[in-house]
C-alpha positions as MATLAB code, in Angstrom:
seq = 'MRLDEFLLTTLNKYSDSRPRSQQTQVGVSQIGGCRRQVWHQLQGAERENSTLQLPALMGTAIHQLIQDAFVDSIQEEMEDYWVETELEYDGIKGHVDFYLPKLGAVIDWKTTKMRNLAYFPSTQQRWQVQLYAWLIEKVHNEKPLTVSLVAIPRDGDERNIKIHTEEYNASIAEEAIAWYRDVASMTEPPTPERYAAQFCQHYCPYFGKACQGKGKEKSEVTITDKPTIELIERYIEVTSDIKRLDEEKDSLKAFLEGVEGVTPEGVKVAWSQIAGRKVLDEEAVAQFLTKHGESIPYKQGMASMRLSVK';
ca = [
      10.434   28.084   -7.251;
       7.575   27.421   -4.828;
       8.464   26.143   -1.376;
       6.792   22.737   -1.896;
       8.625   22.296   -5.215;
      11.924   23.201   -3.540;
      11.284   20.692   -0.737;
      10.313   17.820   -3.068;
      13.171   18.527   -5.498;
      15.649   18.364   -2.633;
      14.131   15.181   -1.193;
      14.011   13.481   -4.597;
      17.664   14.339   -5.281;
      18.591   12.824   -1.953;
      16.501    9.716   -2.641;
      17.941    9.254   -6.144;
      21.497    9.461   -4.783;
      21.008    6.609   -2.303;
      22.544    3.218   -3.254;
      19.200    1.415   -2.906;
      17.566    3.885   -5.313;
      20.262    3.204   -7.900;
      19.962   -0.573   -7.499;
      19.062   -2.204  -10.815;
      18.677   -5.715   -9.434;
      15.161   -6.782   -8.434;
      14.815   -6.612   -4.673;
      12.904   -8.897   -2.325;
      10.286   -6.181   -1.673;
       9.288   -6.210   -5.362;
       8.583   -9.937   -5.537;
       4.836  -10.496   -5.594;
       4.147   -7.010   -6.955;
       3.494   -6.053  -10.578;
       4.858   -8.753  -12.871;
       5.190   -6.383  -15.805;
       7.242   -3.888  -13.789;
       9.579   -6.609  -12.508;
       9.908   -8.036  -16.041;
      10.942   -4.641  -17.457;
      13.502   -4.230  -14.679;
      14.939   -7.659  -15.426;
      15.221   -6.657  -19.091;
      17.097   -3.475  -18.181;
      14.393   -1.195  -19.603;
      14.885    2.552  -19.329;
      13.217    4.216  -16.353;
      11.545    7.106  -18.133;
       8.754    8.055  -15.722;
       9.105   10.403  -12.759;
       7.060    8.756  -10.037;
       5.499   10.089   -6.845;
       8.030    9.430   -4.098;
       6.769   11.097   -0.927;
       5.236    7.931    0.646;
       8.466    6.020   -0.011;
      10.540    8.900    1.362;
       8.454    8.927    4.536;
       8.992    5.188    4.850;
      12.741    5.669    4.399;
      12.768    8.356    7.073;
      10.958    6.111    9.563;
      13.319    3.208    8.826;
      16.307    5.498    9.384;
      14.816    6.752   12.654;
      14.335    3.196   13.903;
      17.849    2.221   12.834;
      19.375    5.224   14.623;
      17.304    4.533   17.734;
      18.453    0.919   17.924;
      22.103    1.729   17.278;
      22.142    4.569   19.817;
      19.900    3.156   22.544;
      20.047   -0.624   22.813;
      23.623   -1.596   22.039;
      24.313   -2.406   25.697;
      21.046   -4.327   26.118;
      21.302   -6.314   22.880;
      24.856   -6.985   21.842;
      23.920   -9.523   19.178;
      21.544   -8.078   16.575;
      21.553   -7.052   12.930;
      20.198   -3.768   11.593;
      19.664   -3.022    7.868;
      21.776   -5.962    6.723;
      22.128   -6.663    2.987;
      22.060  -10.305    1.922;
      22.155  -12.027   -1.477;
      21.871  -15.655   -2.536;
      21.223  -17.236   -5.937;
      20.195  -13.936   -7.514;
      17.822  -12.979   -4.666;
      18.855   -9.777   -2.895;
      17.306   -8.085    0.118;
      17.901   -5.803    3.107;
      16.908   -7.302    6.461;
      15.532   -4.540    8.687;
      16.179   -6.240   12.025;
      17.300   -9.685   13.182;
      17.861  -11.098   16.666;
      19.955  -14.286   16.293;
      19.465  -15.359   19.943;
      15.698  -15.408   19.428;
      15.798  -16.379   15.759;
      13.475  -13.432   15.098;
      13.358  -11.617   11.741;
      11.518   -8.283   11.866;
      10.468   -6.034    8.997;
       9.086   -2.516    9.494;
       6.241   -1.436    7.183;
       4.888    2.080    6.831;
       1.291    2.173    5.654;
      -2.033    4.004    5.940;
      -4.699    3.411    8.569;
      -7.176    2.233    5.939;
      -4.794   -0.547    4.860;
      -4.430   -2.094    8.317;
      -7.567   -4.216    7.887;
      -5.791   -6.288    5.216;
      -2.332   -6.299    6.751;
      -0.263   -8.261    6.036;
      -0.613   -8.916    2.324;
       0.756  -12.035    0.648;
       3.529   -9.924   -0.872;
       4.550   -8.645    2.573;
       4.532  -12.170    4.035;
       6.623  -13.391    1.104;
       9.095  -10.583    1.709;
       9.788  -11.250    5.378;
       9.881  -15.030    4.793;
      12.444  -14.425    2.037;
      14.592  -12.448    4.473;
      14.597  -15.435    6.817;
      15.380  -17.719    3.855;
      18.354  -15.515    2.915;
      19.663  -15.646    6.478;
      19.398  -19.442    6.427;
      21.171  -19.751    3.078;
      23.900  -17.143    3.591;
      24.696  -17.706    7.276;
      23.619  -21.333    7.659;
      21.359  -20.612   10.623;
      17.627  -21.122   10.628;
      15.418  -18.304   11.982;
      12.433  -19.336   14.078;
       9.919  -16.543   13.524;
       9.233  -13.673   11.159;
       7.352  -10.509   12.118;
       5.846   -7.627   10.193;
       5.264   -4.377   12.076;
       2.851   -1.936   10.406;
       3.421    1.726   11.337;
       0.593    3.924    9.970;
       1.789    7.297    8.718;
      -1.600    8.831    9.529;
      -1.987    7.142   12.939;
      -0.242    7.096   16.316;
       1.307    4.630   18.762;
      -2.040    2.957   19.447;
      -2.447    1.969   15.814;
       0.753   -0.039   15.322;
      -0.122   -3.559   14.178;
       2.120   -6.633   14.478;
       1.927   -9.929   12.613;
       4.162  -12.846   13.651;
       4.360  -16.340   12.199;
       6.835  -19.219   12.122;
       9.553  -19.190    9.515;
       8.453  -21.470    6.685;
      10.882  -22.052    3.827;
       8.054  -23.289    1.582;
       6.443  -19.827    1.682;
       9.739  -18.261    0.620;
       9.966  -20.819   -2.176;
       6.522  -19.735   -3.427;
       7.914  -16.220   -3.789;
      11.041  -17.490   -5.541;
       8.873  -19.502   -7.978;
       6.934  -16.310   -8.777;
      10.197  -14.502   -9.481;
      11.628  -17.305  -11.614;
       8.395  -17.483  -13.602;
       8.550  -13.766  -14.445;
      12.243  -14.017  -15.301;
      11.543  -16.868  -17.749;
       8.953  -14.902  -19.760;
      10.011  -13.939  -23.278;
       7.234  -11.364  -23.651;
       6.135   -8.699  -21.121;
       3.244   -9.804  -18.891;
      -0.130   -8.119  -19.254;
      -0.424   -4.789  -17.366;
      -1.967   -5.407  -13.953;
      -2.845   -1.859  -12.937;
      -4.994    0.909  -14.376;
      -2.765    3.525  -15.991;
      -4.510    6.703  -14.822;
      -4.904    5.502  -11.241;
      -1.608    3.789  -10.534;
       0.948    3.263  -13.293;
       1.578    6.857  -14.294;
       2.144    7.831  -10.658;
       4.129    4.885   -9.295;
       5.722    2.889  -12.122;
       9.145    4.055  -13.396;
       8.555    2.167  -16.660;
       5.278    3.873  -17.539;
       5.643    5.384  -21.000;
       6.984    3.663  -24.088;
       7.679    0.431  -22.229;
       4.293    0.178  -20.541;
       1.047    2.129  -20.765;
      -0.842    0.175  -18.133;
      -4.476   -0.702  -18.597;
      -6.482    1.797  -20.596;
     -10.147    2.733  -20.520;
     -11.115   -0.050  -22.872;
     -12.751   -3.140  -21.434;
     -10.131   -5.595  -20.265;
     -10.560   -9.318  -20.879;
      -7.504  -10.232  -18.828;
      -8.111  -13.198  -16.537;
      -7.133  -12.516  -12.938;
      -5.390  -15.622  -11.580;
      -3.568  -14.247   -8.536;
      -5.195  -16.023   -5.564;
      -4.725  -13.229   -2.964;
      -6.223  -10.700   -5.399;
      -9.188  -12.970   -6.112;
      -9.783  -13.350   -2.371;
      -9.816   -9.558   -1.938;
     -12.259   -9.171   -4.853;
     -14.585  -11.734   -3.291;
     -14.287  -10.024    0.079;
     -15.085   -6.649   -1.563;
     -18.323   -8.125   -2.927;
     -19.196   -9.501    0.520;
     -18.506   -6.159    2.235;
     -20.545   -4.261   -0.360;
     -23.459   -6.635    0.198;
     -23.128   -6.328    3.991;
     -23.121   -2.518    3.809;
     -26.302   -2.518    1.726;
     -28.005   -4.953    4.112;
     -26.903   -3.024    7.200;
     -28.023    0.309    5.721;
     -31.468   -1.159    5.123;
     -31.563   -2.566    8.676;
     -30.428    0.781   10.082;
     -33.234    2.619    8.251;
     -35.772    0.092    9.613;
     -34.498    0.518   13.169;
     -34.559    4.280   12.812;
     -38.189    4.156   11.688;
     -39.110    1.940   14.656;
     -37.351    4.294   17.102;
     -39.042    7.414   15.732;
     -40.127    9.567   18.681;
     -38.346    7.425   21.282;
     -36.214    9.404   23.757;
     -34.589    8.600   27.084;
     -31.760    6.607   28.666;
     -31.461    2.824   28.930;
     -30.402    1.116   32.203;
     -26.936    0.683   30.640;
     -26.664    4.447   30.110;
     -27.324    4.575   26.357;
     -28.931    7.924   25.578;
     -31.523    8.204   22.796;
     -32.462   11.654   21.528;
     -33.865   13.300   18.423;
     -32.935   16.748   17.143;
     -33.947   18.722   14.111;
     -31.287   19.385   11.493;
     -31.763   22.183    9.006;
     -32.041   21.117    5.388;
     -29.029   21.633    3.185;
     -28.986   25.007    1.494;
     -27.959   24.755   -2.149;
     -27.687   27.213   -4.976;
     -30.664   27.302   -7.337;
     -28.632   26.897  -10.516;
     -31.669   27.166  -12.777;
     -32.671   30.542  -11.318;
     -29.070   31.767  -11.445;
     -28.721   30.573  -15.054;
     -31.876   32.453  -16.061;
     -30.591   35.593  -14.364;
     -27.119   35.375  -15.941;
     -28.510   34.497  -19.376;
     -30.682   37.555  -19.186;
     -27.541   39.627  -18.614;
     -25.381   37.760  -21.143;
     -23.316   35.820  -18.590;
     -22.779   32.146  -17.754;
     -22.379   30.215  -14.497;
     -18.703   29.879  -13.487;
     -17.919   26.304  -12.402;
     -14.954   25.073  -10.390;
     -13.694   21.699  -11.626;
     -12.979   19.240   -8.827;
     -10.178   16.679   -8.808;
     -10.900   13.577  -10.854;
     -11.400   10.336   -8.930;
     -11.578    6.652   -9.833;
     -14.715    4.525   -9.523;
     -14.368    0.821   -8.823;
     -16.878   -1.588  -10.338;
     -16.913   -5.165   -9.016;
     -19.948   -7.195  -10.075;
];
């Protein structure tokens, strides 16, 4: 067995043995995600797909590190606090990462990527932390004051941590509960929301007989999720801005042709010659190899997904 296979097999066995991995009940973190996946879980469908788990394992490791740090380092400073506390009320179950009763502060740690920070937090993440506060209110009869989401980028450092704080608002939690109740009331599985080759086959445990995700055929599904629609509209705006800015940049570059020196503010302008890219003349090589009864050997790159929003 290769070393990477040995590592991942060991990590996956550890992950699968954890109580939260064996949990069949829908958790707070899933509310606001894929409706079809949540529906299948509510129906007790068989989990037949082996998903990619490394990002989740890294998130688990960071959560455990934070928990250990708090338990070992701040007990004397903060006598009254909750760490990784499980709560359940009216069929809604969740694990509160951190709660300070004296401040009424609910805190949830989120591991992410640098590229996702621009749209942090998502509606699903806000629903999640508001639901934690709602659970605290219902189970312990005390009303939290604020909820916070702390994004920790796996590919960043201390300077890139991002924090979002807002007041606890029970109506936001109730939006999430309404979403959950709506999915639970469905008698037929919702339409797949993700593209199979890009997402479902890698991250959905129900991908297979239960769900194939969206295929290559044209989809006529109407997107009604407001946060998703807002992101689609923003994508169109950003694409338009990039095109406009590229054109403006080319115009400025043409105007500055030949200009060199330093501005009073210390901005240095300089031009330098860059050698043209050297590429293989495939036609000449093909003629040579054909002459000798050979063909050009190609190396197939990894497939990627192209997004079309128009």
